[in-house]
C-alpha positions as CSV (number, residue, x, y, z in Angstrom):
1,X,17.9,-32.1,-69.6
2,X,17.3,-30.1,-72.7
3,X,19.2,-26.9,-73.1
4,X,17.2,-23.9,-74.1
5,X,17.5,-22.9,-77.8
6,X,19.2,-19.7,-78.6
7,X,16.8,-17.3,-80.3
8,X,17.3,-14.1,-82.1
9,X,15.0,-12.3,-79.7
10,X,12.3,-12.1,-82.4
11,X,8.8,-13.5,-82.0
12,X,7.7,-16.4,-84.3
13,X,5.7,-14.0,-86.4
14,X,8.8,-11.8,-86.9
15,X,10.9,-14.9,-87.9
16,X,8.3,-15.9,-90.5
17,X,8.2,-12.3,-91.8
18,X,12.0,-12.3,-92.1
19,X,12.0,-15.6,-94.0
20,X,9.2,-14.6,-96.5
21,X,10.4,-12.5,-99.3
22,X,7.5,-12.1,-101.8
23,X,8.4,-12.9,-105.3
24,X,7.2,-10.4,-107.9
25,X,3.5,-11.0,-108.3
26,X,3.4,-14.2,-106.1
27,X,1.1,-12.7,-103.5
28,X,-1.1,-11.2,-106.2
29,X,-1.4,-14.7,-107.8
30,X,-2.3,-16.2,-104.4
31,X,-4.9,-13.5,-103.8
32,X,-6.6,-14.2,-107.1
33,X,-7.1,-17.8,-106.1
34,X,-8.2,-17.3,-102.5
35,X,-11.9,-17.2,-103.2
36,X,-11.8,-20.6,-105.0
37,X,-9.5,-21.9,-102.2
38,X,-11.9,-21.1,-99.3
39,X,-14.8,-22.6,-101.4
40,X,-12.8,-25.9,-101.9
41,X,-12.9,-25.4,-105.7
42,X,-9.1,-26.0,-106.3
43,X,-7.1,-29.2,-107.0
44,X,-5.4,-30.6,-103.9
45,X,-1.9,-29.7,-105.2
46,X,-2.8,-26.1,-105.6
47,X,-4.4,-26.0,-102.2
48,X,-1.1,-27.4,-100.7
49,X,0.9,-24.7,-102.5
50,X,-1.5,-22.0,-101.2
51,X,-1.3,-23.3,-97.6
52,X,2.5,-23.3,-97.8
53,X,2.5,-19.7,-99.0
54,X,-0.1,-18.6,-96.4
55,X,2.1,-20.2,-93.6
56,X,5.0,-18.0,-94.7
57,X,3.2,-14.8,-95.6
58,X,1.5,-12.9,-92.8
59,X,-0.1,-10.4,-95.1
60,X,-1.9,-13.1,-97.1
61,X,-2.8,-14.9,-93.9
62,X,-4.5,-11.8,-92.6
63,X,-6.2,-11.2,-95.9
64,X,-7.7,-14.8,-96.1
65,X,-9.0,-14.5,-92.5
66,X,-10.8,-11.3,-93.5
67,X,-12.1,-12.9,-96.7
68,X,-13.4,-15.9,-94.8
69,X,-15.2,-13.6,-92.3
70,X,-16.7,-11.6,-95.1
71,X,-18.0,-14.7,-96.9
72,X,-19.5,-16.0,-93.7
73,X,-21.3,-12.7,-93.1
74,X,-22.6,-12.5,-96.7
75,X,-23.9,-16.1,-96.5
76,X,-26.0,-15.2,-93.5
77,X,-27.5,-11.9,-94.8
78,X,-30.6,-11.8,-97.0
79,X,-30.1,-11.0,-100.6
80,X,-31.5,-7.6,-101.5
81,X,-33.9,-7.4,-104.4
82,X,-32.3,-5.4,-107.2
83,X,-33.8,-4.0,-110.4
84,X,-32.3,-4.9,-113.7
85,X,-30.8,-1.4,-113.9
86,X,-29.2,-1.8,-110.4
87,X,-27.7,-5.2,-111.4
88,X,-26.3,-3.7,-114.7
89,X,-24.8,-0.7,-112.8
90,X,-23.2,-3.0,-110.1
91,X,-21.8,-5.3,-112.7
92,X,-20.2,-2.4,-114.6
93,X,-18.7,-1.1,-111.3
94,X,-17.2,-4.5,-110.4
95,X,-15.7,-4.9,-113.9
96,X,-14.2,-1.4,-113.8
97,X,-12.8,-2.0,-110.3
98,X,-11.2,-5.3,-111.4
99,X,-9.4,-3.8,-114.4
100,X,-5.6,-3.3,-113.9
101,X,-4.8,0.3,-113.2
102,X,-2.3,2.0,-115.4
103,X,0.6,3.9,-113.9
104,X,1.0,7.4,-115.0
């Protein structure tokens, strides 16, 4: 008969959270690659590294679930017709939003 394992009283999610200590910039590096990851555009070794990180990082795990849902919704919505002016404005807004913010 197996003896019950002693636990710390934490749920599995709490244990994972306790084990994960984000390295400086590691989650940010992961987030930058997630779009290519969910589109199967990365080499197998990088996908393996990302899956390993995602299994240990609840924050990144939640983010990728949200990203996958967003991509699915976008793929099923009709593309709006934009004028050249609208496309230029949106492109500029995306570029501005993606620039690193400076600390003051």
